[in-house]
N, C-alpha and C positions, 0 to 999 in steps of 0.2 A: 276133279280141280288137282291137281298135284299138291300136295304139302307137307314140309318138313316140322313138322315142332317141336322144339330146344323147352325142352322144359325140366327138372325135377317130376319124378313118374313113380307112386307107387312099386313100389316097396316103403320107397321115402316118406317119413313122413313129413305132414306140414299139410296145409289146406290150399296151398298153388302146387305139392304132388296130386291132391284129392281133386283139385281143379281140371289141371290139366288133365287127367285119366278120363274125366266127364266130357268135356271137350273134345277128347280124341276120340271117343266113344262117340258123340253125335256128328262131328262132321264123315265122322267115318261110316255112322248110319244112311249118313243126308247126303254118299255117295262117290264124298272126295275121298282120294288115296291118299291116306296119311301116315307118313312113317312116323316115327319116335326116337328124336336122340336125347336118352335120358343120360342126366348127369350120374354120374361113380357114385364123388363126394361133392358133396358142396360145403366141408370144413375140416380141417384136420382129426386124427385122432388127439385125446388127452393121457398121457398117461391117468393109466389105473386109481392112482392113488390120488389125484386132485382134483379127477371125476368120475366117478363111475356109475355108470349110464348104458344099458345096453345098444351095441352098434345094430345100424340100421343092415333090412335085408335090403343088395342094391339089385336095380334091374339087368336081369340075362345077360344084353346088347351094351349097354355102358357101359362107355369110355371115358368119357370128359368130364375131370376134376377140373371144379370151378376153383382152382388157387393153383395149378399145374398149365404154365402155358406149354409146354410140351404136348399136351394131350389136345389142347383147342385146336392146334395145325391138323392132327391128324382126321380131329373130325369135320374141319374145312373141307376136307380132300375127301370125306364121306355124303358131308352134303354135294359136293363136285361131282360125285359118282351117281345120288339117285336122281337126277338132275329135277329138283320138284321146280314148281310155279314159281309159288312162294315160301322162304323161312318165316316160319308162325316165330318171336322168340320172347320168349317170356321174362321178365322182368319186372321187382321187385326192388331193390334198391340199385344206387347210383356206385355202386362196388362194381357192378355189373358193366357196364358202360366199359370199357379197357374189351372185353371179351364182345359187345355185340359190334362196336366198330371192326373188328378185327374181322367176326361175321360178312357187317355189310362191305367191306372190299373186299374181301379175301372169296366170298363165296360164291360168288357169279349170280344171283339170285335175285329176285324182287322179296326185301325184307321187308315185314313191319311188328310194330310191339307190340303187344302183350301184354299193358300195364298193368300189376296188378296195382303198387305207387311210381310216382315219376321220383318223390321224391324220397330218400331211405330214411327211418327211423333213427339210422345214425347220420348224420351231415357232418360231411368233409368238404376240407378245403380243397376246393379248385371242381365241387358237385357241380356247381350250375354252368360251368364252362364249359363239361362234360353235358351234361346235360344235353345246352344249343348245339353242343359239334352233333351228337345223335340221333338227335331229332330233327336234323338239317339230312342227315344223313340216309334216312329210311324213308320206305315209299306212303307210308302211313300208321295209325293209332290205332289199336284197337285200345276201350278202357274197359272198368269194371262199375264206372260212376260215374255220374254228374262233377264229381269234387276232381277227379283226376283228371277229367275229360277241362272244367277250365282252367286248369294249374296248365295241361299242356298247351291249351289255347295262350293263354298270354306267355305263351313263351315262343313257340309258333304259330300265330294265328290263321297261317293257311293252310298248314297241314293238314291233309283229309286227317277224319279221325269219326270214329266207329263207337258210341256209348252201346254197352249191353248193361246189365246188371250183375252180381255176384251171385252164386247161386247156392244161398243157404237153405238148408237144407231144413223142414221145417222136425222141430223137436217137441219130444211128447211132454206137454205141460203137468206139474203136477198135480193131482186131485188136490 
């Protein structure tokens, strides 16, 4: 199957990037043709006098900037050129709903959500409306926990849902 996975990827920091890298490798090993559409940036840079943290390196083919809608349209063009059978969109916050809805409408591809969270940690006005709109627009969802599956079934009971597990690596126990 031809799949495009839209998500943060290493070398960006964080668990979602790590999970997406592992998922990309597993799907490729299973024989699927998987293209990655990585984010170049998730958050704007802050002046060094306010926040001094090293910036993350970005994947070489990354052009998508979460907070810049002008990059969204070029990413839609890239998806249309690749002609995947499925667009798998990593979703972890309600703030991603406008981007996900745009891709759902303009990509010309069946879209599935890879739901890390349905409701973001920072709720905002209108989030439940955007959730309902998004869940009514996608072909299905893949969740990583039974809790998120129950949230989806509450909002969209007839939406096809696949519940997997969150890949937590085993940590060595202290002696």
